[in-house]
mmCIF file of the C-alpha atoms, coordinates in Angstrom:
data_MODEL
# 
_entry.id   MODEL 
# 
loop_
_atom_site.group_PDB 
_atom_site.id 
_atom_site.type_symbol 
_atom_site.label_atom_id 
_atom_site.label_alt_id 
_atom_site.label_comp_id 
_atom_site.label_asym_id 
_atom_site.label_entity_id 
_atom_site.label_seq_id 
_atom_site.pdbx_PDB_ins_code 
_atom_site.Cartn_x 
_atom_site.Cartn_y 
_atom_site.Cartn_z 
_atom_site.occupancy 
_atom_site.B_iso_or_equiv 
_atom_site.pdbx_formal_charge 
_atom_site.auth_seq_id 
_atom_site.auth_comp_id 
_atom_site.auth_asym_id 
_atom_site.auth_atom_id 
_atom_site.pdbx_PDB_model_num 
ATOM 1   C CA . MET A 1 1   ? -44.769 -157.080 107.204 1.00 0.00 ? 1   MET A CA 1 
ATOM 2   C CA . LYS A 1 2   ? -42.777 -154.017 108.290 1.00 0.00 ? 2   LYS A CA 1 
ATOM 3   C CA . VAL A 1 3   ? -41.117 -153.840 104.876 1.00 0.00 ? 3   VAL A CA 1 
ATOM 4   C CA . HIS A 1 4   ? -44.531 -154.013 103.215 1.00 0.00 ? 4   HIS A CA 1 
ATOM 5   C CA . GLU A 1 5   ? -45.985 -151.298 105.473 1.00 0.00 ? 5   GLU A CA 1 
ATOM 6   C CA . ARG A 1 6   ? -43.338 -148.844 104.231 1.00 0.00 ? 6   ARG A CA 1 
ATOM 7   C CA . ILE A 1 7   ? -45.114 -148.903 100.866 1.00 0.00 ? 7   ILE A CA 1 
ATOM 8   C CA . HIS A 1 8   ? -48.044 -147.204 102.621 1.00 0.00 ? 8   HIS A CA 1 
ATOM 9   C CA . THR A 1 9   ? -46.121 -144.987 105.043 1.00 0.00 ? 9   THR A CA 1 
ATOM 10  C CA . LYS A 1 10  ? -43.561 -143.893 102.390 1.00 0.00 ? 10  LYS A CA 1 
ATOM 11  C CA . GLU A 1 11  ? -40.890 -144.336 105.065 1.00 0.00 ? 11  GLU A CA 1 
ATOM 12  C CA . LYS A 1 12  ? -37.383 -144.554 103.583 1.00 0.00 ? 12  LYS A CA 1 
ATOM 13  C CA . ILE A 1 13  ? -34.927 -145.641 106.242 1.00 0.00 ? 13  ILE A CA 1 
ATOM 14  C CA . TYR A 1 14  ? -32.042 -146.790 103.997 1.00 0.00 ? 14  TYR A CA 1 
ATOM 15  C CA . GLN A 1 15  ? -29.850 -144.034 102.610 1.00 0.00 ? 15  GLN A CA 1 
ATOM 16  C CA . CYS A 1 16  ? -27.277 -144.437 99.864  1.00 0.00 ? 16  CYS A CA 1 
ATOM 17  C CA . GLN A 1 17  ? -23.750 -143.964 101.220 1.00 0.00 ? 17  GLN A CA 1 
ATOM 18  C CA . TYR A 1 18  ? -22.722 -142.084 98.065  1.00 0.00 ? 18  TYR A CA 1 
ATOM 19  C CA . CYS A 1 19  ? -25.608 -139.600 97.771  1.00 0.00 ? 19  CYS A CA 1 
ATOM 20  C CA . ASN A 1 20  ? -28.720 -138.470 99.662  1.00 0.00 ? 20  ASN A CA 1 
ATOM 21  C CA . LYS A 1 21  ? -31.193 -140.800 97.977  1.00 0.00 ? 21  LYS A CA 1 
ATOM 22  C CA . SER A 1 22  ? -33.202 -142.999 100.379 1.00 0.00 ? 22  SER A CA 1 
ATOM 23  C CA . PHE A 1 23  ? -35.143 -146.241 99.987  1.00 0.00 ? 23  PHE A CA 1 
ATOM 24  C CA . PRO A 1 24  ? -37.797 -148.208 101.894 1.00 0.00 ? 24  PRO A CA 1 
ATOM 25  C CA . GLN A 1 25  ? -35.944 -151.503 101.313 1.00 0.00 ? 25  GLN A CA 1 
ATOM 26  C CA . LEU A 1 26  ? -32.313 -152.460 101.865 1.00 0.00 ? 26  LEU A CA 1 
ATOM 27  C CA . SER A 1 27  ? -32.187 -154.500 98.663  1.00 0.00 ? 27  SER A CA 1 
ATOM 28  C CA . ASN A 1 28  ? -33.309 -151.491 96.600  1.00 0.00 ? 28  ASN A CA 1 
ATOM 29  C CA . MET A 1 29  ? -30.617 -149.325 98.139  1.00 0.00 ? 29  MET A CA 1 
ATOM 30  C CA . LYS A 1 30  ? -27.891 -151.898 97.429  1.00 0.00 ? 30  LYS A CA 1 
ATOM 31  C CA . ARG A 1 31  ? -29.024 -152.237 93.841  1.00 0.00 ? 31  ARG A CA 1 
ATOM 32  C CA . TYR A 1 32  ? -29.022 -148.458 93.456  1.00 0.00 ? 32  TYR A CA 1 
ATOM 33  C CA . GLU A 1 33  ? -25.512 -148.080 94.950  1.00 0.00 ? 33  GLU A CA 1 
ATOM 34  C CA . ARG A 1 34  ? -24.137 -150.138 92.059  1.00 0.00 ? 34  ARG A CA 1 
ATOM 35  C CA . ILE A 1 35  ? -24.796 -147.101 89.867  1.00 0.00 ? 35  ILE A CA 1 
ATOM 36  C CA . HIS A 1 36  ? -22.032 -145.400 91.853  1.00 0.00 ? 36  HIS A CA 1 
ATOM 37  C CA . THR A 1 37  ? -19.700 -148.385 92.275  1.00 0.00 ? 37  THR A CA 1 
ATOM 38  C CA . LYS A 1 38  ? -20.216 -149.732 88.725  1.00 0.00 ? 38  LYS A CA 1 
ATOM 39  C CA . GLU A 1 39  ? -20.355 -153.188 90.285  1.00 0.00 ? 39  GLU A CA 1 
ATOM 40  C CA . LYS A 1 40  ? -21.962 -155.855 88.063  1.00 0.00 ? 40  LYS A CA 1 
ATOM 41  C CA . PRO A 1 41  ? -21.999 -159.114 90.033  1.00 0.00 ? 41  PRO A CA 1 
ATOM 42  C CA . TYR A 1 42  ? -24.427 -161.018 87.796  1.00 0.00 ? 42  TYR A CA 1 
ATOM 43  C CA . GLN A 1 43  ? -22.882 -162.668 84.746  1.00 0.00 ? 43  GLN A CA 1 
ATOM 44  C CA . CYS A 1 44  ? -24.740 -164.234 81.840  1.00 0.00 ? 44  CYS A CA 1 
ATOM 45  C CA . GLN A 1 45  ? -24.188 -167.994 81.600  1.00 0.00 ? 45  GLN A CA 1 
ATOM 46  C CA . TYR A 1 46  ? -24.230 -167.809 77.796  1.00 0.00 ? 46  TYR A CA 1 
ATOM 47  C CA . CYS A 1 47  ? -21.826 -164.902 77.240  1.00 0.00 ? 47  CYS A CA 1 
ATOM 48  C CA . ASN A 1 48  ? -19.496 -162.673 79.262  1.00 0.00 ? 48  ASN A CA 1 
ATOM 49  C CA . LYS A 1 49  ? -21.902 -159.785 79.723  1.00 0.00 ? 49  LYS A CA 1 
ATOM 50  C CA . CYS A 1 50  ? -22.432 -158.690 83.357  1.00 0.00 ? 50  CYS A CA 1 
ATOM 51  C CA . PHE A 1 51  ? -25.284 -156.859 85.057  1.00 0.00 ? 51  PHE A CA 1 
ATOM 52  C CA . SER A 1 52  ? -25.898 -154.900 88.229  1.00 0.00 ? 52  SER A CA 1 
ATOM 53  C CA . SER A 1 53  ? -29.174 -156.678 89.044  1.00 0.00 ? 53  SER A CA 1 
ATOM 54  C CA . SER A 1 54  ? -30.441 -160.240 88.797  1.00 0.00 ? 54  SER A CA 1 
ATOM 55  C CA . SER A 1 55  ? -33.604 -159.097 87.020  1.00 0.00 ? 55  SER A CA 1 
ATOM 56  C CA . ASP A 1 56  ? -31.588 -157.428 84.251  1.00 0.00 ? 56  ASP A CA 1 
ATOM 57  C CA . LEU A 1 57  ? -29.573 -160.621 83.879  1.00 0.00 ? 57  LEU A CA 1 
ATOM 58  C CA . LYS A 1 58  ? -32.752 -162.707 83.655  1.00 0.00 ? 58  LYS A CA 1 
ATOM 59  C CA . TYR A 1 59  ? -34.201 -160.528 80.883  1.00 0.00 ? 59  TYR A CA 1 
ATOM 60  C CA . HIS A 1 60  ? -30.896 -160.546 79.001  1.00 0.00 ? 60  HIS A CA 1 
ATOM 61  C CA . GLU A 1 61  ? -30.584 -164.357 79.085  1.00 0.00 ? 61  GLU A CA 1 
ATOM 62  C CA . ARG A 1 62  ? -33.906 -164.615 77.294  1.00 0.00 ? 62  ARG A CA 1 
ATOM 63  C CA . ILE A 1 63  ? -32.126 -163.165 74.244  1.00 0.00 ? 63  ILE A CA 1 
ATOM 64  C CA . HIS A 1 64  ? -30.124 -166.413 74.199  1.00 0.00 ? 64  HIS A CA 1 
ATOM 65  C CA . THR A 1 65  ? -32.910 -168.814 75.200  1.00 0.00 ? 65  THR A CA 1 
ATOM 66  C CA . LYS A 1 66  ? -35.535 -167.075 73.008  1.00 0.00 ? 66  LYS A CA 1 
ATOM 67  C CA . GLU A 1 67  ? -37.901 -167.437 75.952  1.00 0.00 ? 67  GLU A CA 1 
ATOM 68  C CA . LYS A 1 68  ? -40.933 -165.145 75.781  1.00 0.00 ? 68  LYS A CA 1 
ATOM 69  C CA . PRO A 1 69  ? -43.187 -166.111 78.692  1.00 0.00 ? 69  PRO A CA 1 
ATOM 70  C CA . TYR A 1 70  ? -45.644 -163.214 78.445  1.00 0.00 ? 70  TYR A CA 1 
ATOM 71  C CA . GLN A 1 71  ? -48.411 -163.458 75.848  1.00 0.00 ? 71  GLN A CA 1 
ATOM 72  C CA . CYS A 1 72  ? -50.855 -160.720 74.921  1.00 0.00 ? 72  CYS A CA 1 
ATOM 73  C CA . GLN A 1 73  ? -54.379 -161.611 76.002  1.00 0.00 ? 73  GLN A CA 1 
ATOM 74  C CA . TYR A 1 74  ? -55.798 -160.114 72.800  1.00 0.00 ? 74  TYR A CA 1 
ATOM 75  C CA . CYS A 1 75  ? -53.488 -161.635 70.159  1.00 0.00 ? 75  CYS A CA 1 
ATOM 76  C CA . TYR A 1 76  ? -50.727 -164.231 69.793  1.00 0.00 ? 76  TYR A CA 1 
ATOM 77  C CA . LYS A 1 77  ? -47.780 -161.839 70.254  1.00 0.00 ? 77  LYS A CA 1 
ATOM 78  C CA . VAL A 1 78  ? -45.334 -162.843 73.023  1.00 0.00 ? 78  VAL A CA 1 
ATOM 79  C CA . PHE A 1 79  ? -42.777 -160.830 75.002  1.00 0.00 ? 79  PHE A CA 1 
ATOM 80  C CA . THR A 1 80  ? -39.730 -161.283 77.219  1.00 0.00 ? 80  THR A CA 1 
ATOM 81  C CA . ARG A 1 81  ? -40.969 -158.733 79.791  1.00 0.00 ? 81  ARG A CA 1 
ATOM 82  C CA . SER A 1 82  ? -44.386 -158.224 81.339  1.00 0.00 ? 82  SER A CA 1 
ATOM 83  C CA . SER A 1 83  ? -43.953 -154.440 81.012  1.00 0.00 ? 83  SER A CA 1 
ATOM 84  C CA . GLU A 1 84  ? -43.498 -154.794 77.237  1.00 0.00 ? 84  GLU A CA 1 
ATOM 85  C CA . MET A 1 85  ? -46.616 -156.947 77.038  1.00 0.00 ? 85  MET A CA 1 
ATOM 86  C CA . LYS A 1 86  ? -48.673 -154.406 79.006  1.00 0.00 ? 86  LYS A CA 1 
ATOM 87  C CA . MET A 1 87  ? -47.536 -151.566 76.738  1.00 0.00 ? 87  MET A CA 1 
ATOM 88  C CA . HIS A 1 88  ? -48.434 -153.643 73.679  1.00 0.00 ? 88  HIS A CA 1 
ATOM 89  C CA . GLU A 1 89  ? -51.901 -154.484 75.045  1.00 0.00 ? 89  GLU A CA 1 
ATOM 90  C CA . ARG A 1 90  ? -52.735 -150.774 75.073  1.00 0.00 ? 90  ARG A CA 1 
ATOM 91  C CA . ILE A 1 91  ? -52.812 -150.973 71.264  1.00 0.00 ? 91  ILE A CA 1 
ATOM 92  C CA . HIS A 1 92  ? -55.851 -153.244 71.683  1.00 0.00 ? 92  HIS A CA 1 
ATOM 93  C CA . THR A 1 93  ? -57.500 -151.476 74.632  1.00 0.00 ? 93  THR A CA 1 
ATOM 94  C CA . ASN A 1 94  ? -56.647 -147.972 73.404  1.00 0.00 ? 94  ASN A CA 1 
ATOM 95  C CA . ASP A 1 95  ? -55.681 -147.186 76.999  1.00 0.00 ? 95  ASP A CA 1 
ATOM 96  C CA . LYS A 1 96  ? -53.636 -143.986 77.262  1.00 0.00 ? 96  LYS A CA 1 
ATOM 97  C CA . PRO A 1 97  ? -52.849 -143.482 80.949  1.00 0.00 ? 97  PRO A CA 1 
ATOM 98  C CA . TYR A 1 98  ? -50.286 -140.693 80.520  1.00 0.00 ? 98  TYR A CA 1 
ATOM 99  C CA . GLN A 1 99  ? -51.628 -137.175 79.912  1.00 0.00 ? 99  GLN A CA 1 
ATOM 100 C CA . CYS A 1 100 ? -49.555 -134.136 79.012  1.00 0.00 ? 100 CYS A CA 1 
ATOM 101 C CA . GLN A 1 101 ? -49.688 -131.518 81.772  1.00 0.00 ? 101 GLN A CA 1 
ATOM 102 C CA . TYR A 1 102 ? -49.745 -128.706 79.200  1.00 0.00 ? 102 TYR A CA 1 
ATOM 103 C CA . CYS A 1 103 ? -52.519 -129.970 76.902  1.00 0.00 ? 103 CYS A CA 1 
ATOM 104 C CA . TYR A 1 104 ? -55.120 -132.745 76.746  1.00 0.00 ? 104 TYR A CA 1 
ATOM 105 C CA . LYS A 1 105 ? -53.092 -135.155 74.612  1.00 0.00 ? 105 LYS A CA 1 
ATOM 106 C CA . ARG A 1 106 ? -52.716 -138.647 76.081  1.00 0.00 ? 106 ARG A CA 1 
ATOM 107 C CA . PHE A 1 107 ? -50.140 -141.387 75.498  1.00 0.00 ? 107 PHE A CA 1 
ATOM 108 C CA . THR A 1 108 ? -49.745 -145.126 75.935  1.00 0.00 ? 108 THR A CA 1 
ATOM 109 C CA . GLN A 1 109 ? -46.146 -144.750 77.140  1.00 0.00 ? 109 GLN A CA 1 
ATOM 110 C CA . LEU A 1 110 ? -44.626 -142.416 79.737  1.00 0.00 ? 110 LEU A CA 1 
ATOM 111 C CA . SER A 1 111 ? -41.503 -141.880 77.599  1.00 0.00 ? 111 SER A CA 1 
ATOM 112 C CA . ASN A 1 112 ? -43.607 -140.664 74.655  1.00 0.00 ? 112 ASN A CA 1 
ATOM 113 C CA . MET A 1 113 ? -45.490 -138.260 76.922  1.00 0.00 ? 113 MET A CA 1 
ATOM 114 C CA . LYS A 1 114 ? -42.195 -136.805 78.212  1.00 0.00 ? 114 LYS A CA 1 
ATOM 115 C CA . LYS A 1 115 ? -40.925 -136.339 74.649  1.00 0.00 ? 115 LYS A CA 1 
ATOM 116 C CA . HIS A 1 116 ? -44.155 -134.585 73.725  1.00 0.00 ? 116 HIS A CA 1 
ATOM 117 C CA . ALA A 1 117 ? -44.035 -132.290 76.803  1.00 0.00 ? 117 ALA A CA 1 
ATOM 118 C CA . ARG A 1 118 ? -40.710 -130.871 75.583  1.00 0.00 ? 118 ARG A CA 1 
ATOM 119 C CA . ILE A 1 119 ? -42.596 -129.331 72.644  1.00 0.00 ? 119 ILE A CA 1 
ATOM 120 C CA . HIS A 1 120 ? -44.312 -127.112 75.249  1.00 0.00 ? 120 HIS A CA 1 
ATOM 121 C CA . THR A 1 121 ? -41.302 -126.479 77.495  1.00 0.00 ? 121 THR A CA 1 
ATOM 122 C CA . GLN A 1 122 ? -38.857 -126.139 74.584  1.00 0.00 ? 122 GLN A CA 1 
ATOM 123 C CA . GLU A 1 123 ? -36.379 -128.087 76.699  1.00 0.00 ? 123 GLU A CA 1 
ATOM 124 C CA . LYS A 1 124 ? -33.486 -129.190 74.504  1.00 0.00 ? 124 LYS A CA 1 
ATOM 125 C CA . ARG A 1 125 ? -31.601 -131.643 76.662  1.00 0.00 ? 125 ARG A CA 1 
ATOM 126 C CA . TYR A 1 126 ? -29.574 -133.317 73.890  1.00 0.00 ? 126 TYR A CA 1 
ATOM 127 C CA . GLN A 1 127 ? -26.524 -131.434 72.595  1.00 0.00 ? 127 GLN A CA 1 
ATOM 128 C CA . CYS A 1 128 ? -24.552 -132.366 69.498  1.00 0.00 ? 128 CYS A CA 1 
ATOM 129 C CA . ARG A 1 129 ? -21.061 -133.649 70.356  1.00 0.00 ? 129 ARG A CA 1 
ATOM 130 C CA . HIS A 1 130 ? -19.591 -131.763 67.396  1.00 0.00 ? 130 HIS A CA 1 
ATOM 131 C CA . CYS A 1 131 ? -21.252 -128.348 67.699  1.00 0.00 ? 131 CYS A CA 1 
ATOM 132 C CA . ASN A 1 132 ? -23.436 -126.360 70.122  1.00 0.00 ? 132 ASN A CA 1 
ATOM 133 C CA . LYS A 1 133 ? -26.772 -127.243 68.516  1.00 0.00 ? 133 LYS A CA 1 
ATOM 134 C CA . ARG A 1 134 ? -29.311 -128.723 70.935  1.00 0.00 ? 134 ARG A CA 1 
ATOM 135 C CA . PHE A 1 135 ? -32.369 -130.913 70.346  1.00 0.00 ? 135 PHE A CA 1 
ATOM 136 C CA . ILE A 1 136 ? -35.625 -131.862 72.039  1.00 0.00 ? 136 ILE A CA 1 
ATOM 137 C CA . GLN A 1 137 ? -35.336 -135.524 71.024  1.00 0.00 ? 137 GLN A CA 1 
ATOM 138 C CA . LEU A 1 138 ? -32.350 -137.873 71.095  1.00 0.00 ? 138 LEU A CA 1 
ATOM 139 C CA . SER A 1 139 ? -33.235 -139.326 67.677  1.00 0.00 ? 139 SER A CA 1 
ATOM 140 C CA . ASN A 1 140 ? -33.105 -135.850 66.093  1.00 0.00 ? 140 ASN A CA 1 
ATOM 141 C CA . MET A 1 141 ? -29.681 -135.215 67.620  1.00 0.00 ? 141 MET A CA 1 
ATOM 142 C CA . LYS A 1 142 ? -28.331 -138.521 66.284  1.00 0.00 ? 142 LYS A CA 1 
ATOM 143 C CA . THR A 1 143 ? -29.642 -137.733 62.811  1.00 0.00 ? 143 THR A CA 1 
ATOM 144 C CA . HIS A 1 144 ? -28.037 -134.269 62.983  1.00 0.00 ? 144 HIS A CA 1 
ATOM 145 C CA . GLU A 1 145 ? -24.651 -135.660 64.093  1.00 0.00 ? 145 GLU A CA 1 
ATOM 146 C CA . ARG A 1 146 ? -24.439 -137.602 60.830  1.00 0.00 ? 146 ARG A CA 1 
ATOM 147 C CA . ILE A 1 147 ? -23.910 -134.225 59.110  1.00 0.00 ? 147 ILE A CA 1 
ATOM 148 C CA . HIS A 1 148 ? -20.577 -134.113 60.967  1.00 0.00 ? 148 HIS A CA 1 
ATOM 149 C CA . THR A 1 149 ? -19.645 -137.792 60.822  1.00 0.00 ? 149 THR A CA 1 
ATOM 150 C CA . LYS A 1 150 ? -20.867 -138.318 57.223  1.00 0.00 ? 150 LYS A CA 1 
ATOM 151 C CA . GLU A 1 151 ? -22.329 -141.619 58.448  1.00 0.00 ? 151 GLU A CA 1 
ATOM 152 C CA . LYS A 1 152 ? -25.018 -143.089 56.196  1.00 0.00 ? 152 LYS A CA 1 
ATOM 153 C CA . PRO A 1 153 ? -26.295 -146.222 57.954  1.00 0.00 ? 153 PRO A CA 1 
ATOM 154 C CA . TYR A 1 154 ? -29.376 -146.803 55.789  1.00 0.00 ? 154 TYR A CA 1 
ATOM 155 C CA . GLN A 1 155 ? -28.669 -148.529 52.463  1.00 0.00 ? 155 GLN A CA 1 
ATOM 156 C CA . CYS A 1 156 ? -31.170 -149.007 49.647  1.00 0.00 ? 156 CYS A CA 1 
ATOM 157 C CA . GLN A 1 157 ? -32.036 -152.683 49.190  1.00 0.00 ? 157 GLN A CA 1 
ATOM 158 C CA . TYR A 1 158 ? -32.106 -152.250 45.403  1.00 0.00 ? 158 TYR A CA 1 
ATOM 159 C CA . CYS A 1 159 ? -28.824 -150.370 44.832  1.00 0.00 ? 159 CYS A CA 1 
ATOM 160 C CA . ASN A 1 160 ? -25.724 -149.273 46.764  1.00 0.00 ? 160 ASN A CA 1 
ATOM 161 C CA . LYS A 1 161 ? -26.953 -145.772 47.632  1.00 0.00 ? 161 LYS A CA 1 
ATOM 162 C CA . SER A 1 162 ? -26.852 -144.954 51.364  1.00 0.00 ? 162 SER A CA 1 
ATOM 163 C CA . PHE A 1 163 ? -28.677 -142.351 53.445  1.00 0.00 ? 163 PHE A CA 1 
ATOM 164 C CA . THR A 1 164 ? -28.375 -140.584 56.790  1.00 0.00 ? 164 THR A CA 1 
ATOM 165 C CA . HIS A 1 165 ? -32.111 -140.895 57.519  1.00 0.00 ? 165 HIS A CA 1 
ATOM 166 C CA . VAL A 1 166 ? -34.385 -143.937 57.180  1.00 0.00 ? 166 VAL A CA 1 
ATOM 167 C CA . GLY A 1 167 ? -37.180 -141.750 55.778  1.00 0.00 ? 167 GLY A CA 1 
ATOM 168 C CA . HIS A 1 168 ? -34.953 -140.559 52.936  1.00 0.00 ? 168 HIS A CA 1 
ATOM 169 C CA . MET A 1 169 ? -34.020 -144.156 52.116  1.00 0.00 ? 169 MET A CA 1 
ATOM 170 C CA . LYS A 1 170 ? -37.694 -145.185 51.936  1.00 0.00 ? 170 LYS A CA 1 
ATOM 171 C CA . GLU A 1 171 ? -38.464 -142.264 49.628  1.00 0.00 ? 171 GLU A CA 1 
ATOM 172 C CA . HIS A 1 172 ? -35.555 -143.246 47.386  1.00 0.00 ? 172 HIS A CA 1 
ATOM 173 C CA . GLU A 1 173 ? -36.606 -146.924 47.235  1.00 0.00 ? 173 GLU A CA 1 
ATOM 174 C CA . ARG A 1 174 ? -39.894 -145.852 45.636  1.00 0.00 ? 174 ARG A CA 1 
ATOM 175 C CA . ILE A 1 175 ? -37.876 -144.911 42.554  1.00 0.00 ? 175 ILE A CA 1 
ATOM 176 C CA . HIS A 1 176 ? -37.198 -148.640 42.203  1.00 0.00 ? 176 HIS A CA 1 
ATOM 177 C CA . THR A 1 177 ? -40.586 -149.989 43.310  1.00 0.00 ? 177 THR A CA 1 
ATOM 178 C CA . LYS A 1 178 ? -42.647 -147.289 41.513  1.00 0.00 ? 178 LYS A CA 1 
ATOM 179 C CA . ASP A 1 179 ? -44.790 -147.173 44.657  1.00 0.00 ? 179 ASP A CA 1 
ATOM 180 C CA . LYS A 1 180 ? -46.872 -144.003 44.930  1.00 0.00 ? 180 LYS A CA 1 
ATOM 181 C CA . PRO A 1 181 ? -48.626 -144.091 48.329  1.00 0.00 ? 181 PRO A CA 1 
ATOM 182 C CA . TYR A 1 182 ? -49.742 -140.442 48.379  1.00 0.00 ? 182 TYR A CA 1 
ATOM 183 C CA . GLN A 1 183 ? -52.932 -139.575 46.464  1.00 0.00 ? 183 GLN A CA 1 
ATOM 184 C CA . CYS A 1 184 ? -54.190 -136.057 45.795  1.00 0.00 ? 184 CYS A CA 1 
ATOM 185 C CA . GLN A 1 185 ? -57.440 -135.414 47.679  1.00 0.00 ? 185 GLN A CA 1 
ATOM 186 C CA . TYR A 1 186 ? -58.847 -133.486 44.696  1.00 0.00 ? 186 TYR A CA 1 
ATOM 187 C CA . CYS A 1 187 ? -57.975 -135.857 41.824  1.00 0.00 ? 187 CYS A CA 1 
ATOM 188 C CA . ASN A 1 188 ? -56.620 -139.366 41.257  1.00 0.00 ? 188 ASN A CA 1 
ATOM 189 C CA . LYS A 1 189 ? -52.980 -138.374 40.751  1.00 0.00 ? 189 LYS A CA 1 
ATOM 190 C CA . ARG A 1 190 ? -50.529 -140.241 42.990  1.00 0.00 ? 190 ARG A CA 1 
ATOM 191 C CA . PHE A 1 191 ? -47.031 -139.346 44.228  1.00 0.00 ? 191 PHE A CA 1 
ATOM 192 C CA . THR A 1 192 ? -43.979 -141.049 45.740  1.00 0.00 ? 192 THR A CA 1 
ATOM 193 C CA . GLN A 1 193 ? -43.454 -138.223 48.268  1.00 0.00 ? 193 GLN A CA 1 
ATOM 194 C CA . SER A 1 194 ? -45.969 -136.370 50.448  1.00 0.00 ? 194 SER A CA 1 
ATOM 195 C CA . GLY A 1 195 ? -44.173 -133.068 49.734  1.00 0.00 ? 195 GLY A CA 1 
ATOM 196 C CA . ASP A 1 196 ? -44.714 -133.469 45.979  1.00 0.00 ? 196 ASP A CA 1 
ATOM 197 C CA . MET A 1 197 ? -48.400 -134.235 46.564  1.00 0.00 ? 197 MET A CA 1 
ATOM 198 C CA . LYS A 1 198 ? -48.867 -131.110 48.719  1.00 0.00 ? 198 LYS A CA 1 
ATOM 199 C CA . THR A 1 199 ? -47.109 -128.931 46.135  1.00 0.00 ? 199 THR A CA 1 
ATOM 200 C CA . HIS A 1 200 ? -49.358 -130.362 43.400  1.00 0.00 ? 200 HIS A CA 1 
ATOM 201 C CA . GLU A 1 201 ? -52.497 -129.667 45.443  1.00 0.00 ? 201 GLU A CA 1 
ATOM 202 C CA . ARG A 1 202 ? -51.477 -126.037 45.963  1.00 0.00 ? 202 ARG A CA 1 
ATOM 203 C CA . ARG A 1 203 ? -50.445 -125.394 42.365  1.00 0.00 ? 203 ARG A CA 1 
ATOM 204 C CA . ILE A 1 204 ? -53.329 -127.076 40.595  1.00 0.00 ? 204 ILE A CA 1 
ATOM 205 C CA . HIS A 1 205 ? -56.281 -127.115 42.978  1.00 0.00 ? 205 HIS A CA 1 
ATOM 206 C CA . THR A 1 206 ? -56.161 -124.708 45.930  1.00 0.00 ? 206 THR A CA 1 
ATOM 207 C CA . LYS A 1 207 ? -53.894 -122.054 44.327  1.00 0.00 ? 207 LYS A CA 1 
ATOM 208 C CA . GLU A 1 208 ? -52.459 -121.536 47.813  1.00 0.00 ? 208 GLU A CA 1 
ATOM 209 C CA . LYS A 1 209 ? -49.085 -119.740 47.883  1.00 0.00 ? 209 LYS A CA 1 
ATOM 210 C CA . PRO A 1 210 ? -47.696 -119.880 51.436  1.00 0.00 ? 210 PRO A CA 1 
ATOM 211 C CA . TYR A 1 211 ? -44.099 -118.877 50.547  1.00 0.00 ? 211 TYR A CA 1 
ATOM 212 C CA . GLN A 1 212 ? -43.440 -115.132 50.212  1.00 0.00 ? 212 GLN A CA 1 
ATOM 213 C CA . CYS A 1 213 ? -40.216 -113.557 48.939  1.00 0.00 ? 213 CYS A CA 1 
ATOM 214 C CA . GLN A 1 214 ? -38.498 -111.503 51.646  1.00 0.00 ? 214 GLN A CA 1 
ATOM 215 C CA . TYR A 1 215 ? -37.407 -108.916 49.067  1.00 0.00 ? 215 TYR A CA 1 
ATOM 216 C CA . CYS A 1 216 ? -40.729 -108.374 47.270  1.00 0.00 ? 216 CYS A CA 1 
ATOM 217 C CA . ASN A 1 217 ? -44.382 -109.302 47.709  1.00 0.00 ? 217 ASN A CA 1 
ATOM 218 C CA . LYS A 1 218 ? -44.404 -112.198 45.251  1.00 0.00 ? 218 LYS A CA 1 
ATOM 219 C CA . ARG A 1 219 ? -45.728 -115.468 46.648  1.00 0.00 ? 219 ARG A CA 1 
ATOM 220 C CA . PHE A 1 220 ? -45.107 -119.094 45.654  1.00 0.00 ? 220 PHE A CA 1 
ATOM 221 C CA . SER A 1 221 ? -46.688 -122.500 46.116  1.00 0.00 ? 221 SER A CA 1 
ATOM 222 C CA . SER A 1 222 ? -43.433 -124.346 46.910  1.00 0.00 ? 222 SER A CA 1 
ATOM 223 C CA . SER A 1 223 ? -40.146 -123.641 48.697  1.00 0.00 ? 223 SER A CA 1 
ATOM 224 C CA . ASN A 1 224 ? -38.224 -124.669 45.547  1.00 0.00 ? 224 ASN A CA 1 
ATOM 225 C CA . ASP A 1 225 ? -40.060 -122.022 43.505  1.00 0.00 ? 225 ASP A CA 1 
ATOM 226 C CA . ILE A 1 226 ? -39.149 -119.236 45.946  1.00 0.00 ? 226 ILE A CA 1 
ATOM 227 C CA . LYS A 1 227 ? -35.495 -120.374 45.964  1.00 0.00 ? 227 LYS A CA 1 
ATOM 228 C CA . SER A 1 228 ? -35.399 -120.236 42.145  1.00 0.00 ? 228 SER A CA 1 
ATOM 229 C CA . HIS A 1 229 ? -37.016 -116.763 42.261  1.00 0.00 ? 229 HIS A CA 1 
# 
């Protein structure tokens, strides 16, 4: 009962011996201290991988057993973790419990809200290992680092061409499939890339020219046109 009451009182009587962090329960403190000691006493019975907590081990072993005990109450999708199921169910309920502190935008996941908030704070916590460039999102940094490493992990399923970015691969694959998912809002013409559709709409329909030459006053409807100029 005393342990439970600390949930209400916020009392934290157990302090980590390696730092100043405190906990209401002894078990939580011991689990946390393994971050410092790197101790991983729980070993998977199916492989040699070890874990610092029994719960992490349990979730990992479901990779081997294919056990997915948590089923969405709105559809047939099943999950290995209850937290994953709850996040998924928000697709059905449209529940967005996490609101950005800088604007009114709401999110289904806390991690997505934190990523979004960096747009406001301009916090760039991820630095390229090869140069000093910094990024708001980890995924953007990883994509950038491929400029240095020349890594192209995304390969076209129709030919041997590889790409640094999955979006570029998908655009390329439309050359093979002839898929044109982007339709002009003013006519029936379709395009393989959204950029080509937008350029078409400006040139033919809206006559909008958002790109201005820095050396003269001439304006253009596409970035390629201004480069040629």
